[in-house]
Residue, then its C-alpha position, 0 to 999 in steps of 0.5 A: m156432238l157424239v160423246t165417246a170414252q175416247s173424245m170426252p168433251k168439256l161442258i162449261w158452267m159458271a165457275g169452271l166447275p165440273l157438273p155431276p149428278q147425284p152420287s148414284e148418277c156417277p158411275m166410273s164406267t160412263k162419260r166425263v163431263i168437265a167444266s173449265k173456263s178459257n183461262v186454263r189450269p196448267p197441269a199442276m193445278q189439276s185433281t182427278a175424279a178418283e181423288f176428289g169424287t167423294l167430296r164432290c158428291s157430299s154435302p158441307p156441314s151446316g153450322g150457322g152464317c152461310h152454313g158451309h156454303l158460298n154466299a151470294k157474293g161468292l156464287s156471283l164470283l164464280k159465275e163471273l170468272e167462269g162464264w157459261r156454255p150450255n154444250f160440250y166443248y173440247d179443252q186442248p190445253n188441258g186434255k181429257d182429265n182435268d178435274a173430271t167427273r164421270c157422269k151419265n145423265i148430262h144431255p146438252p144443251l143445258s138450260r141455265a137453271e139446269g146448270e146452276a143446279l148441277l153447279k150447286k151440287d158439285l160446288s158442295g165438294f169444294e165447299k166441304y174441302i175448304c172446311q176440312t182443310v182450312t178451318h178444321q185441319l189449319k184451325c183457321p176460322l173464316n168468314c163467309n167472304q174468305f170462305g168463298a174466295l177460297v173455294s173459288f181459289a181451290y177450284n181453279t188450282g185443284t186439290s191434288a198433291n200439286g194443287f191447293r195445299i202447295s199454294k202460297v195462300y195455303e202456306q200463309l194460312q198454315a202459318g198461324c192463320n195469317y190471313k193478311g199474308a195470305a192476301k199479300v201473296w194471293t195474286s202471285s199465287f197460281t197465276n199460270q204465268g200471269l193468265l189468271t192474275s185478273r182472277r186472282k185480283k178478283e178472288v182476293a178482293l172478295f176475300t178482304t171484304a169485311t163481313s160479320s157473317v161466319s162460314g158455318c164450317 
């Protein structure tokens, strides 16, 4: 498939996560690679590469527990929710710019190993975003399962002004770290008219799974 600046296609990897190389390989003049699932994000769930790019190419903090990264359960959930495609595809509902990162050295078809390596590089931005937004700004400690569920949720909602921070989940955490309240509203938050209800149920199931392992943010 010919990739041009006008036809920017999408590449799917598990968890619907964009797949950038290292920061030095992400010039703004090159093609965009976008990952997304068929359970599309509404326009309000979009975030731009310019807004979020510095987080995407950075490393999350390391402070014990799962060290600011998704644990096995969180990563497994993202893979399940988003599926896998080794080639570019066109996302008609969301257009070209949904949650996109411009990268130059992606040559499909990708192997699963290549896809997972790129996924983990990109995940660091969402992991750091949740650490900063929930743990540091709201001062809400998270265990590894809560953290993983929130990373999945934030990826899906986006991190723009119309994304994670206007969700019902964020509102409950902002209200004195109301974890029970967040769990209660989870399945009614950013469901895209019910299309994402199944995803939300799986995310909140992880969020409410007890563990003594802390996020490490």
